[in-house]
C-alpha positions in Angstrom: 48.4 49.6 -78.3 49.4 46.9 -81.2 48.8 48.7 -84.8 48.5 47.0 -88.2 48.7 48.5 -91.5 45.7 49.8 -93.1 44.2 47.8 -95.7 44.6 48.6 -99.5 41.2 50.1 -99.9 41.9 52.5 -96.6 45.5 53.9 -98.3 43.7 54.0 -101.7 41.3 56.3 -99.8 43.8 58.5 -98.1 46.4 58.5 -100.9 46.9 56.7 -103.8 43.3 57.3 -105.4 42.6 60.4 -103.5 42.6 63.6 -106.0 42.4 67.1 -105.2 38.7 68.3 -106.6 38.0 71.2 -108.6 34.1 70.5 -109.3 31.6 69.9 -106.7 28.2 67.7 -106.8 25.4 69.5 -105.3 25.0 67.8 -102.0 25.4 69.5 -98.7 28.2 68.7 -95.9 26.0 68.5 -92.7 27.1 70.7 -89.6 27.6 67.4 -87.9 30.0 66.0 -90.5 31.9 69.1 -89.9 32.0 68.6 -86.1 32.8 65.0 -86.9 36.0 66.1 -89.1 37.1 68.7 -86.3 36.8 65.8 -83.5 39.1 63.5 -85.6 42.1 65.9 -86.7 42.4 67.5 -83.2 43.8 64.1 -82.1 47.0 64.1 -84.3 50.2 65.7 -82.9 51.4 69.1 -82.7 54.6 70.5 -80.9 54.0 70.4 -77.1 50.3 69.6 -78.1 50.1 73.5 -78.7 47.1 73.0 -81.5 47.5 76.4 -83.2 45.3 75.8 -86.0 42.0 77.4 -86.3 39.7 76.7 -88.8 36.8 78.8 -90.3 34.0 76.4 -92.3 32.6 78.9 -94.6 29.2 77.6 -96.3 26.8 79.9 -96.1 26.1 82.4 -99.0 26.9 85.2 -96.6 30.4 83.9 -95.8 31.2 82.9 -99.5 30.7 86.6 -100.4 32.8 87.7 -97.3 35.6 85.4 -99.1 34.8 86.2 -102.8 37.0 89.5 -103.0 39.8 87.6 -101.7 40.2 84.7 -104.3 42.5 84.6 -107.3 40.1 84.1 -110.8 41.4 80.6 -111.1 40.1 79.6 -107.7 36.7 81.5 -107.9 34.1 79.4 -109.6 35.2 76.2 -107.8 35.2 77.6 -104.5 31.9 79.4 -104.9 30.4 76.0 -105.8 32.1 74.0 -103.0 29.6 73.1 -100.5 32.6 74.2 -97.9 35.6 76.1 -97.8 37.8 75.8 -95.0 40.0 78.9 -93.9 42.8 77.2 -92.4 44.8 79.8 -90.0 46.8 79.8 -86.9 46.6 81.3 -83.8 49.7 83.8 -82.7 48.6 83.5 -79.2 48.0 79.7 -79.1 50.0 79.8 -76.0 47.6 81.3 -74.0 45.9 77.6 -74.1 49.1 75.8 -72.9 47.8 75.8 -69.2 44.8 73.6 -70.7 46.6 71.6 -73.5 50.2 70.9 -71.9 49.4 70.8 -67.9 52.6 68.9 -67.0 54.5 71.8 -68.1 53.2 74.9 -66.0 56.1 77.2 -67.7 55.4 76.0 -71.2 53.8 79.2 -72.2 57.2 81.4 -71.6 58.6 79.1 -74.2 56.7 81.1 -76.5 56.2 84.6 -75.0 59.9 85.2 -74.7 60.2 84.9 -78.2 58.0 86.4 -80.9 59.6 84.9 -83.7 59.7 81.4 -82.2 56.2 81.6 -81.3 55.1 82.6 -84.8 57.2 79.8 -86.7 55.6 77.3 -84.1 52.3 78.4 -85.1 52.6 78.3 -88.5 54.2 75.1 -88.8 51.7 73.4 -86.5 48.9 75.0 -87.8 50.1 73.8 -91.5 50.3 70.5 -90.2 46.6 70.7 -88.8 45.6 71.7 -92.1 47.0 68.6 -93.8 45.5 66.3 -90.7 42.3 68.1 -91.8 42.6 66.7 -95.4 43.4 63.6 -94.6 40.6 63.6 -91.6 38.0 64.5 -94.5 39.3 61.6 -96.9 38.8 59.4 -93.9 34.7 60.5 -93.5 34.4 60.2 -97.2 34.4 63.9 -98.3 36.9 65.0 -101.0 39.1 68.3 -100.6 40.6 70.8 -102.7 43.3 72.6 -100.8 44.5 75.6 -102.7 46.6 79.1 -102.1 45.5 81.8 -105.2 44.3 84.1 -102.7 44.9 87.1 -100.9 45.7 86.1 -97.1 45.4 89.7 -96.0 42.1 90.1 -97.4 40.9 87.0 -95.9 42.1 88.4 -92.3 40.6 91.6 -92.8 37.1 89.9 -93.6 37.3 87.1 -91.1 40.0 87.6 -88.4 40.4 91.6 -87.6 40.7 92.2 -84.0 42.2 88.6 -83.1 45.3 87.0 -83.3 44.4 84.4 -86.2 46.2 84.5 -89.3 45.2 82.9 -92.6 47.4 80.1 -94.2 45.5 78.4 -97.0 42.3 77.4 -98.0 40.5 73.6 -98.4 37.4 73.3 -100.4 35.3 70.3 -99.3 32.6 68.4 -100.4 31.9 65.7 -102.8 34.2 65.9 -105.8 32.5 65.5 -109.2 35.2 63.2 -111.3 34.4 65.3 -114.2 36.4 67.9 -112.9 39.7 66.2 -112.2 42.9 66.9 -114.3 44.6 63.9 -115.2 47.1 62.9 -112.2 50.7 64.5 -112.4 53.8 62.2 -111.8 55.5 62.2 -108.0 58.9 62.1 -107.2 60.7 58.7 -106.9 62.3 57.9 -103.8 65.7 58.5 -104.9 64.6 62.0 -106.0 63.2 63.3 -102.7 64.4 60.9 -100.1 67.8 59.3 -98.6 69.2 57.3 -95.7 71.7 58.6 -93.7 
């Protein structure tokens, strides 16, 4: 399939003009939009198509109340006001789905069940990738995102994932951002400071 560089408008929306939002418009995000978001991000690559990322879209008052005790003070107000907060997690037993996701390698599950540390590294690394894909998919669909640390992952796990093999990685607030809550854009490293050719 031939591909072309996206136009400047698309690149601005995904990267150059996109911002991390801290303040939100009072505008709901429909469940259908969140399903569309997942149906887009799921096609992005992961190792062995393992897809260990798991996502909880917290959007009800009851869900926000469960999340609230885990938040740091600096993230409390913006998270309570965000239409949706996504818990980006990963499934430590992601390999149970490999017969469906990677069917041409019947022994793929054994690659991970033989080494717990390898399975954990794979789940965390690829689940993090899927969280990043979620941010880009959200931007592509006209949503704004506010990814963050600044919370107690153990408390989130206790509140949402007891009795499962899911582990919290990070949080992303989603919705339609209010530009009044933006900080001035911080500098980025130049190519020579962050990259090199070999």
